[in-house]
N, C-alpha and C positions, 0 to 999 in steps of 0.2 A: 545389537552394540553396544560398549559403553557409552560416557558424555563425552569420553574423554576420544574416543573413537566418531563422533561425529562429522562428517566434514563441516565445511568451512559454508557460510554460504555463498551461494554463485551472486553475482553479483553487473546486471552491466547497467555500464552510463549510456542514456540513451542519445545516439548520432542522429543527422536532422531526417535522414529517412523513419526509421522508427517513429518515430513519436508525431509520428504526419499520419505514420498507417493506424499508432497507435489511436489516436483518437478523433473516437468511433463507440459509439456506445458495447453493443456488443462484443464486442474485439475485445475493453476492457473484460466487460464484462467473464468474455469466454478467457481471456487469460488468469485474471485473479481464478477462475471457477476449477482451472489447469493445477493451478501451488497450492489452495484449499486441497483442493478432492484429492490431486491423482492424475494419473493417465486415463484419458477418456475415449469411447470414440464420437463420433460425431454428431450420431444417434442420440450414445448418452446423452449427450454437451444439452444438445437438443433439448429434452427430457427436462431437466432439467435447470434449464434455462424460460420455459417456456417459448421458444423458435420451432422451426422447422428442418430438418436435415441439409436440408438445400441449402442456406443459409449460413451454420455451421461451417458446412465442411467449408463454403466460397471463404467465409469471415477468417479460416485456420490458415489457408493457401494466403492466403494476404501475411498473416501473423509470419507463415513460414518466410516466407520471401527473405524477410529481415533480421532473422536469425532469433525471434522472439519466443519460437517456438519452434518444435521438432519432433516427426515421428518415431517409434517406440517400436524399434523392430523386436523388440525380445516378445513383446505383447501382441504381436498384428498375427491375424492367420486366416487367411485364404484374402479373401477378399475384406476385409474387417482390419479395419487399421486405426492406429489409442494411437494419441495426440499426445506429447508433455508438454510442460512449461521449460526454454532452456533455459531459463536461469529462478531462483528464488525471489530477488525481489532488484528494484530498479533502484533509482539514479537518476540525481540532475542537478545543478545548477541551473537558478533564475537568466541567467545571465550565456548560458549555451547557447543558444540562438539570436542572437540580437542581431547577428547577421545578415540575417532568415526569416524575413517578415508570417511567410507559408509558416515554415516552425515555428517561430514565438504563438502561433494567434492557436497549432496547436496542444501547442504545453499550455496556453491560456484555456482550453478549455478543459484537458485534463486537469489543473487546478480545480477549475470551478465541479471541475465530476470525483475530484475525492470530497470536496463541502458538503456537495450532493446527497452524496452516498455514506458520510460521517449523521450528515441530518435523519439519511431515510434509518440507520442502524440507531438511531438516538431515541426516534421515533416509536420506533419496533419496540426501545426496552425499556420504555416508557408507559406504553399499553400494556406488557406485558410481565410487569416487575413479582408483584405480587403473586405469581409462578412461583418463584424462585426459592430461596431457603434466605432464612436471617443472615446470616454467614456471607451468602453470597450477593444483596444487597446490598450489607456495607463494603463489600468487597467493592462491588462498581461504582462507578461510578466519576464525577466531573474534577473543575477544579481551572482556578488559572493562578497572576501570577505577577505583580510587576515591578518590576526593574529600570535603573540610571543606567544602560550599560554600552560602549562601543561594537561593529559591527564582530572587530577580531575577537573579542571573548563571547557575542552571543556567538560565530563560528565553533569558538573552544568548546561551550556548554553543551550546544549541539550536539559537538562529537564525543562526551566526553557521558551522553543519558541515552544515545544510542549504541554505545557502548556494554552497558547497564544492562539494556531489553537484550541485546541478543546475549549476552551472560545467561540471564536471567530463562530466554528461547532455548538455546544450548544445551542449558543446561537441565529443560523441563522434560516430563518421562510423560508418556501419554497416558499408560499406563498403571500409571499413579490414580490410586481409590480416589473418588468425587476434582477427577483430573476434567476441565469442558477447552472448550476450545476458547478465547476470547482474541479483542481486535484493539490494539491499543493504538492511538489515535499521536502523535506531535505537532502543534503547528507554531512558531512565534512571528505574529506580525506587530507592527509597531500600534503604539496605542495610538488615535482619534485624534486631531488638533482641537477637533472641541474639548476635550477630557486633559485635555494637558497642561500644567499646575502658569501662568501666565510669564514667569519669569522662571529663568532653569537652579532648579535648587544650588547652594551653598556648596563650594567645594572645603574639602579637608582646614584647607590653610582659613577659609572667611566664616570659619566657624570660630 
């Protein structure tokens, strides 16, 4: 399949029930494993995630009940059931669950899990970076930038960055020599109050 023929990523915007079901450590790992590695059985997922088949089977059924995973009938044979992720990407807005305290708490847990996952991935990289080639050590990395911007402009900035990331993802060829799986995190956060300037920066008219 050529890059032009690749299907668009399947997206889901989490609803109240989905966010509550997903906010569980093994379930988030199961969904992530299916999205990264493709369809798998509960037994294979248990081996991959260091747990038991009973646990993976139970939590896969919970995810299936809210439409986040589904059985893959083309791969199953007899009693062997393959599962696949129903979507490639998960979306939400922070205000989606303001009317539901339980769903809001679940979202806060998911966001905290994202931060914990980032910290774990970063620590693994720091521990193993000397095993990578100089080209990859230069390609990997982190950085930040500060700006003063209204919320609407920040939303537009995020949308434009995501479009760029998705274009590179759609154009990626896993068979290209030297290609590696990489994970890119995007975060936009307010400047802590104790680091903000004492007075707002001057406007163009004031300069």
